[in-house]
C-alpha positions as CSV (number, residue, x, y, z in Angstrom):
1,X,-18.1,-10.7,-37.3
2,X,-18.2,-10.8,-33.5
3,X,-14.5,-9.5,-32.9
4,X,-13.0,-6.1,-34.2
5,X,-9.8,-6.5,-36.6
6,X,-7.0,-4.2,-36.8
7,X,-8.7,-2.0,-39.2
8,X,-11.6,-1.2,-37.0
9,X,-9.3,-0.2,-34.4
10,X,-7.4,1.8,-36.7
11,X,-10.4,3.6,-37.7
12,X,-11.6,4.3,-34.4
13,X,-8.1,5.7,-33.5
14,X,-8.2,7.8,-36.5
15,X,-11.6,9.1,-35.5
16,X,-10.7,9.7,-31.9
17,X,-7.3,11.8,-32.9
18,X,-9.5,14.0,-35.3
19,X,-12.2,14.6,-32.6
20,X,-9.7,15.2,-29.7
21,X,-6.5,16.3,-31.4
22,X,-3.1,14.9,-30.5
23,X,-2.4,17.8,-27.8
24,X,-5.4,17.2,-25.9
25,X,-4.9,13.3,-25.9
26,X,-1.4,13.9,-25.0
27,X,-2.5,16.1,-21.8
28,X,-5.3,13.4,-20.9
29,X,-2.5,10.6,-21.1
30,X,-0.2,12.5,-18.5
31,X,-3.4,13.3,-16.5
32,X,-4.1,9.6,-16.3
33,X,-0.3,8.5,-15.6
34,X,0.2,11.1,-12.8
35,X,-3.2,9.8,-11.4
36,X,-2.2,5.9,-11.5
37,X,1.2,7.2,-9.9
38,X,-0.5,9.1,-7.1
39,X,-2.7,5.9,-6.6
40,X,0.1,3.7,-6.2
41,X,2.1,6.1,-3.7
42,X,-1.0,6.3,-1.7
43,X,-1.4,2.5,-1.6
44,X,2.0,1.8,-0.7
45,X,2.0,4.4,2.2
46,X,-1.2,3.1,3.5
47,X,0.4,-0.6,3.3
48,X,3.2,0.7,5.2
49,X,1.1,2.4,7.8
50,X,-0.8,-0.8,8.2
51,X,2.3,-2.8,8.7
52,X,3.5,-0.3,11.3
53,X,0.1,-0.2,13.3
54,X,0.1,-4.2,13.2
55,X,3.5,-4.3,14.5
56,X,2.4,-1.7,17.3
57,X,-0.6,-3.7,18.2
58,X,1.4,-7.0,18.3
59,X,3.9,-5.5,20.6
60,X,1.3,-4.4,22.9
61,X,-0.7,-7.8,23.2
62,X,2.4,-9.7,24.0
63,X,3.1,-9.8,27.6
64,X,6.5,-8.7,28.4
65,X,8.6,-11.8,29.5
66,X,9.9,-11.9,32.9
67,X,13.6,-11.2,32.9
68,X,15.4,-14.1,34.9
69,X,17.5,-11.4,37.3
70,X,14.0,-9.9,38.3
71,X,12.7,-13.4,39.0
72,X,15.4,-14.3,41.2
73,X,15.1,-11.0,43.1
74,X,11.6,-11.5,43.7
75,X,12.5,-15.1,44.9
76,X,15.0,-13.7,47.3
77,X,12.7,-11.2,48.8
78,X,10.2,-13.9,49.3
79,X,12.8,-16.2,51.4
80,X,13.7,-13.0,53.5
81,X,10.0,-12.4,54.3
82,X,9.6,-16.3,55.1
């Protein structure tokens, strides 16, 4: 008795169709689908923005590696001073 059978759901569906009509149900379904699509697009844009921000902050946090030619030039300059 706790679960609803298929006949219960069919009766509920018939009552909903009678109360709202098929046109209004179709419009509500279309609006719901558009809202879900917009939500998914917003989430994917937010994820892309988060990835770009994380990449920029990681690049800024890493110290730039010294280039070998710069190190050699600095060592040569120190040798000339000494």
